[in-house]
N, C-alpha and C positions, 0 to 999 in steps of 0.2 A: 454632643461630644465636643470638647474644646481642644486647644493646642496641647495642653498639659496631658490630657488623656491620650492624645495621638502619640506623643512621645513615649508615654508609658507602654503603649501597644508596640511601637517599633522597637523599644528596648527589650521586649519579650520575644522578638522574632529571632530564632536561632540562625546563625550564619550572617547576620547583618551587623557589621561592626559600627561603632559610633561614627567613625570618620566616613564610612560609606553611606550611612544613613543621612548625615548632614549634606553630603554631596547630592544625594537624590532628592532631599527635601528642597533644595534650591530650585528644582523644576516645578515646585508647587507654589501657589500664592501663600498658603498657610498650611502648617502641618495637619490641621484638622480636616483638610480636604480629602485625606485618605479614607474618611468615613463615608463620603458621598460618591467617590469614584467607582465605576464598575470594574469587574475583575479584568477585563480586557485593557482598560486604561491603566490600572495598577501594574499589569505586566509590561506595558509599554514603558512605564517609568522605572520600575524596579527590576525588570527582567522577568523571564518566564517563571523561574523557580521562586524568587523572593516575592514577586507579585502575588503568586498563588498563596504563599504563606501569610502575607499581610491580609489578604482577603479572608482567609480561613480564620485568622486570629481575631479579627475585629468583632465578631459576634460569638466567639467561643466562650464556653463556661469558664475556662481558665482566666481569660481577660476580665470577664465580669466579676469573677470572684476576687481577682486582684484589686479591682476598684473598691469593692465592698470592704476588703481587709484594710486598705489604706485609710478609709473613713473610720472603720471600727477601732483600729489600733492607734488612731490619731498620728499617722505618719506624715511628716513633712516631705514634700517633693520639691526639689530644687532643680530646674532644668537649665540647659545652657542658654536659653533665651531670657532668663531672669537676671535682673540687675544685681542680685545678691550672689550670683554664681561666683565662686572664688576666682579672682583674676589670675593668680599664679597657676591654678589648675587649668584655666582656659588657655594658657600659653603652650601647653604640652602638645605633642604630636597628635594624640587621639583622645582628647578629654571626653569623659562620659557624657552621653546624651542627658542624663539626669542622675541625681543622687537621692536615695532614700535616707531620711534622717529621723532620728529619734533622740531628743535631748535639746541642748542649747545650740541651735544652728548658727548663732552669732560667733561661735568659736572658729568657724571656718574662715572668717574674714580677718582674724587676728594673726599676729606673728606666730608661726608654727615651726617646731623643730622635731624631726622624726628620730626615734631611737629604735633600732632593730637588732636582731641577733638570733642565736641558735635556740631551737626548742630543747635541746639536750645541753643545757648550760651548766657550768660549774658554779660553786658557791661564789667564787670571785666574780664571775660574770653576772650572776643574779644580783649580788650586793652592789656591784658597780652600776648596773643599769638602774637599780632603784635609787641609788644616791644621785646620779646625774639627773634622772627624771624629777626627783624631789627638788633639787636645786633650781633647775630650769623653770619648773612650774611655780616655785616660790617667787622667782624673779619676774613672773608675769608672762612667760611664753606658754603657748598651748603645746603640750607634748603629744606627739602622734605615734601610734604603733598599730599592730595588727591583731591584738587580742589572742594571739597564739600562746601555746604553752611556753614555759621557759622565760626568755628575756622579755618578750612582749608583755607577759603577765606582770613581771616585776616593774616594768616601765609604767604601766597604768596604775599599779598600786602606789608607786613612789609619788606620782603626780597627785593622786588623790590624798595621800598622807600629808602633802604640803598644803592641802586646801586649794590646789590649783585646778586647771582645766586640762582635759585630755580628750583626744579623738581616737576612737577605735575603728579602724577601717576593716570591714569584714570581707572574707572570701566566700560568703554565703548570704542568704537573705536575712533580713533583720528578725524574722520570726523563726529562724533556724540557726540559733547561736551555736558556734563551734569554736573550741571544744565545749562539751556540755558542762564540764566542771567550772567554766567561766560565766555561767548564766548569772550567778549572784554578782560577780564583778561587773558584768554588763549593766545590771540594774543600777549599780553605784555610778557607773560612768554616765548614764542617762541623767542623773541628778547633778553631776558636776562637770559634764562635758557633752559628748554626742557620739552616738553610734552612726556609722556611715557605711552605705553599701550602694553599688550600682546594680545589684542583682535583684530580680523579683523577690517578693517577701519570703516565700517558702523555698527558694532555691537551695538545694543541698550544697555542701562544701566540696564540689568537684575539684579534682586536681588542677584542671586548666583555669579555674577561677583565680588562683593565687597570684600568678604573674600579673593578671589584670588588676588585682587588688594592690599589688606592690607599686604599680605606676602611679596610683592615686596617693599612696603614702608619701612618695617622694614629690609628686606633683603639687601637693598642698603645702609643702615645707620649704623653708629657706635653705635647709641643709639636712643631711642624714648622718647620724652617728651610728657606726657599727661597733657593737660591743664584743660579741663573740660570733664567729662564723667559720664553719669548715670550708674546705675548698669548693665543694658543691653545696650551695646553700641559697635559700630564698632571700636571705639578707643580702647576699652578693648581687642577686637579681635587682633588688631595690637600689643598691648602690650604683649599679650600671644604669638603671633608669635615671637616677639622680644626675649622673654625669651627662647623659644624653640631653637632659632637660636643663642643663646649665646650673645645677644646684651644687652647693658645697658638700663634699664628702669628708667625714671625720672618722678616725679609727682609733679605738682604744687598744693598745698593745697588750698581749698576754704572755704566758710562758712560751718559750721557744719550742718546747717539746710537747705542747698541748695540741691535739688535733683540732680543737675548737678555735685555736688561734691562727691556724694556717691561712685561712681566707682573709682574716684581718691584716696579717702581715703582708700578704700579697697586695692588698689595697694600698698599704703604706709604700711598698716598693713602686707601685704604679703612680704615686703622687698624692694619695689621700693625706690629709693633714693629721699627723699624730697628735693626740691630745691626752693629757692626764689630769685636766681640770676643766671645770665649766668656763673659767676665764678664757681658756684657749678658744673655745667655741664662740663666745660672745665677742671677743676681740676680732676674730676672723670675719664675723658678720657685721662688724661695726655697730654693735649695740652697746650704748653707754650703760655702765653699771657701777655700783659700789658693792661688790659681792660680799666681802666679809662683814661690812657694817650692816647691810640689809639682812643677811642670813642669820646673823648672830643676835639681832635685836629682837626682843620680845619672845624668846624661845622659852616655853614653859617646860622645864625638865621634870621628869618624874623623880621620886625619891631615889630609886635605883640608878637612874641616869646621872643624877647629881652626885651620888656616892662614887660611881665609877669615874666620872669626869674629874672629880676632885682628886682622886688617886693618880690619874694620868697627868693631871696638871702639875703634880709634884715631881714628875720625871717619867722617862720611858718605863713601861711596865710590860712584861711578857704575860701570856695567858695564865700561866701557873701562879704567878705572883698576884695577878688581879683576882683570880679565883679565891685564893687564900685571904687576901686583904679585904675583899668586898663581901666575903661570906655568901656568895651567890652560887647556885648550881650552874654547871657549864651551859646547859640549854638556855637558862635565863640570862646568863652573862653574855652569850653570843647575840641574843636579841637586843640587849642593851648596847653592846658595841656596834652592832649594825645601825641602830637608831642614831647613835652619836656620829657615826661616819656619814650617814645620810644627811644629817643636819650640819655637816661641815665643821664639826668641832674637833674631831680627831682623825688620824689616818693610821693605816696599818703598814708596818714595815715587814720585810722578810723575817720568817721565824715566828710569826704571830706576836710581834712586838708592836705596842700602840703608843703613839705620842700625840701631844696636843698640836693641833694644826695652826 
């Protein structure tokens, strides 16, 4: 057994936090020494309860199965001892002992920006999240989110639509994708980004996992954009972690009477930067860009997109006028409008009026 396997074992011990594990490991020459120590020696180092757990775990069927699954599923393991461990994540109060990865692990070392929000999002929230993710990924940032329903799902889809890279940080094991309806999306992310978890491969999505997941989302990122969030929301937990970690917090305002905007507006009152464009984020992070030129170059519009964009280019159009003049059904027209907004070519005004950006 080697150091990597020792850290996998310690990561599986319930009640042993990453910070506590690292503190106790300092008493050993190497992590792999836990495999040769007797139970009495383990109890001396780890304490009576944890020492017994480590001893019981090291030859358990659960641990041996974990090692076999890692090899069978070709999972990458990145430990805090590795040079490739993300430096930003290493700075936080309690960085994970290790990360389970499937996909392009090089994404973790690039500039990352997190976008999070409500699971019960409005059309405004979903379309905005997808648009921001598309634009940021198109410009070369790795977009980070949590693979949850609602905003997270739109974020990953937006980044993938741009041909960019995205990180999905899970609150469960990599072999226990949650929610189940995002299994297909997870497969796409493996091809264009990376799935990330600190939990053993088959760990269910227990409620207590998600705050731990959220600290990784913010810990990997230069900043966090909150799109929609109620007063009590996991997205606000992520924003609080970001503040504690010294990251930038951005907030996209919503309707004053929407429950899903209450948490976002509270963040703005507390000092989060109000944003209404990708430029606001990149300027705050001091990232140089030529947004309009880069985003509008080499865009291949479909026939429907070109038809609608041409109409809007002649002047503001409301949804009724566009429907009549484009001769598109409402469902198809909404998809075209969303695509044009994501590509940064048009914007929506109150009353479902659309203008060229």
